C-alpha positions in Angstrom: -49.0 -46.1 -31.1 -50.2 -43.4 -33.5 -48.1 -40.3 -33.7 -48.9 -36.9 -35.4 -46.0 -35.4 -37.3 -45.9 -32.1 -39.1 -49.6 -31.7 -38.7 -50.3 -35.1 -40.2 -52.2 -37.7 -38.2 -52.2 -41.3 -39.4 -55.5 -42.5 -41.0 -56.4 -46.1 -40.1 -59.5 -47.6 -41.7 -61.9 -48.9 -39.1 -61.6 -52.4 -40.5 -57.8 -52.4 -40.2 -56.0 -53.5 -37.0 -52.7 -52.1 -35.7 -51.0 -53.9 -32.8 -50.5 -51.8 -29.7 -46.7 -52.1 -29.9 -46.6 -51.0 -33.6 -45.8 -47.4 -34.4 -47.6 -45.5 -37.2 -46.1 -42.0 -37.6 -47.2 -39.0 -39.7 -48.8 -38.9 -43.1 -49.9 -42.6 -43.3 -53.1 -44.1 -44.7 -53.9 -47.7 -44.0 -56.7 -49.4 -45.9 -59.5 -51.9 -44.8 -58.6 -55.4 -43.8 -54.9 -54.5 -43.1 -53.1 -56.0 -40.2 -50.1 -54.3 -38.7 -48.4 -56.7 -36.3 -46.4 -56.3 -33.2 -43.3 -54.1 -33.3 -43.9 -52.9 -36.9 -42.7 -49.4 -37.7 -44.5 -47.3 -40.3 -42.7 -44.0 -40.4 -43.6 -41.1 -42.8 -40.8 -38.7 -42.3 -41.8 -36.1 -44.9 -43.3 -38.1 -47.7 -46.6 -40.0 -47.5 -47.2 -43.7 -47.0 -50.3 -45.4 -48.5 -51.1 -49.0 -47.8 -54.0 -50.6 -49.8 -56.6 -53.2 -48.8 -55.9 -56.4 -46.9 -52.2 -56.0 -46.6 -50.3 -57.8 -43.9 -47.3 -56.0 -42.2 -45.6 -58.6 -40.1 -43.6 -58.2 -36.8 -40.8 -55.7 -36.7 -41.0 -54.7 -40.4 -39.9 -51.2 -41.1 -41.7 -49.1 -43.7 -40.4 -45.6 -44.4 -41.0 -42.6 -46.6 -38.8 -39.5 -47.0 -38.8 -36.2 -48.9 -39.1 -37.0 -52.6 -39.6 -40.7 -51.8 -43.2 -41.5 -50.9 -44.1 -45.2 -50.2 -47.1 -46.8 -51.9 -48.2 -50.3 -51.2 -51.0 -51.8 -53.3 -53.7 -54.3 -52.3 -53.1 -57.8 -50.9 -49.4 -57.5 -50.2 -47.5 -59.3 -47.4 -44.4 -57.7 -45.9 -42.6 -60.2 -43.8 -40.9 -59.9 -40.4 -37.9 -57.6 -40.2 -38.3 -56.5 -43.8 -37.2 -53.0 -44.7 -39.2 -51.1 -47.4 -38.3 -47.5 -48.1 -39.7 -44.9 -50.5 -40.8 -47.1 -53.3 -43.9 -48.4 -55.2 -45.2 -51.9 -54.4 -48.0 -52.9 -56.7 -50.8 -55.4 -55.9 -50.2 -59.0 -54.6 -46.5 -58.6 -53.9 -44.7 -60.8 -51.4 -41.7 -59.3 -49.5 -40.2 -62.1 -47.3 -38.5 -62.0 -43.9 -35.4 -59.8 -43.8 -35.8 -58.5 -47.4 -34.9 -54.9 -48.3 -36.5 -52.7 -50.9 -34.9 -49.3 -51.5 -35.9 -45.8 -52.7 -37.4 -45.1 -56.1 -37.8 -48.8 -56.9 -40.9 -50.4 -58.3 -42.1 -54.0 -57.6 -44.6 -55.2 -60.3 -47.8 -57.0 -59.5 -47.4 -60.5 -58.1 -43.6 -60.2 -57.8 -41.7 -61.7 -54.9 -38.6 -60.8 -52.9 -37.6 -63.9 -51.0 -35.8 -64.2 -47.7 -33.0 -61.6 -47.3 -33.4 -60.6 -50.9 -32.5 -57.0 -51.9 -34.1 -54.7 -54.5 -31.8 -51.8 -54.9 -32.3 -48.1 -55.6 -34.3 -47.2 -58.8 -34.8 -50.9 -59.7 -37.9 -52.1 -61.6 -38.9 -55.6 -60.8 -41.3 -56.7 -63.5 -44.7 -58.2 -62.9 -44.4 -61.8 -61.6 -40.5 -61.6 -61.2 -38.8 -63.3 -58.2 -35.7 -62.3 -56.4 -34.3 -65.6 -55.0 -33.3 -66.1 -51.4 -30.3 -63.8 -50.6 -30.0 -62.4 -54.2 -29.8 -58.8 -55.3 -31.9 -57.1 -57.9 -30.5 -54.0 -59.4 -31.2 -51.7 -62.4 -33.9 -51.0 -65.0 -34.0 -53.3 -66.8 -33.5 -55.5 -63.8 -30.4 -57.7 -63.4 -30.3 -60.4 -60.7 -27.1 -61.4 -58.9 -26.1 -63.7 -56.1 -24.8 -61.6 -53.2 -21.2 -62.8 -53.6 -21.0 -61.0 -57.0 -20.4 -57.7 -55.4 -18.2 -56.2 -58.2 -20.9 -56.9 -60.8 -23.6 -55.5 -58.6 -21.5 -52.3 -57.9 -20.9 -51.8 -61.7 -24.7 -51.4 -62.1 -25.3 -49.7 -58.8 -22.6 -47.0 -58.7 -24.1 -44.8 -61.5 -27.5 -44.9 -59.7 -25.8 -42.6 -57.1 -27.4 -43.7 -53.8 -26.1 -40.7 -51.8 -27.6 -38.2 -54.2 -30.9 -40.0 -54.5 -31.4 -40.7 -50.8 -29.5 -37.9 -49.0 -29.4 -35.2 -51.6 -25.6 -35.2 -51.6 -23.4 -36.0 -54.6 -21.1 -38.9 -54.0 -18.1 -36.5 -53.8 -19.8 -34.7 -50.9 -21.2 -37.8 -49.1 -18.9 -38.1 -46.2 -20.5 -39.7 -43.1 -20.0 -36.3 -41.4 -22.1 -34.5 -44.1 -24.7 -37.3 -44.2 -25.2 -37.5 -40.4 -25.4 -33.7 -40.1 -28.1 -33.5 -42.8 -30.1 -36.3 -41.2 -29.7 -34.9 -37.7 -31.3 -31.7 -38.9 -34.1 -33.4 -40.7 -34.8 -35.9 -38.0 -34.7 -33.2 -35.4 -38.4 -32.6 -36.2 -39.2 -35.7 -34.2 -38.8 -33.6 -31.1 -42.0 -31.8 -31.8 -44.4 -34.8 -32.4 -47.6 -35.6 -30.5 -48.8 -39.1 -29.5 -52.4 -39.4 -30.7 -53.1 -42.8 -29.1 
């Protein structure tokens, strides 16, 4: 399903294919040879999404952009089933496995890998050819890799990155769930005025 949002209609190269149960929403450009599989969601809220050539977006993957967080995916990338990729830069030939998450303002270098259930946190730079092992967390620039059970060590690096400010525009001191959900409710209310293109 292709949906126009804020006057932006998705642009799909004629040589790409999007499954009928996938959703492509707003300011999205998908290059030649791409395949967007069943149930995938490519949602450009208020930032653009660009997907290069011959990329594979597997079943139920979620790709999102937001204000101040466009999403750019290079050529020959594979994003696995149920992966979540938001507002970041993914260079060429990157593999993001099943269930992996890549967060806002991060950068995945050419040929890097995020394996099953791996996480690349906010503002993290994963260098060219680097691998996040299964279930591990990459955080920071320069990147540090931690097994998921090392929460305290991860938090020490992650806390100064200020996720609420970067993603929601609210300083941590203001980032109550009431403030976050009110702000998101207002922004996401624009979905009421969308048009289904096909």
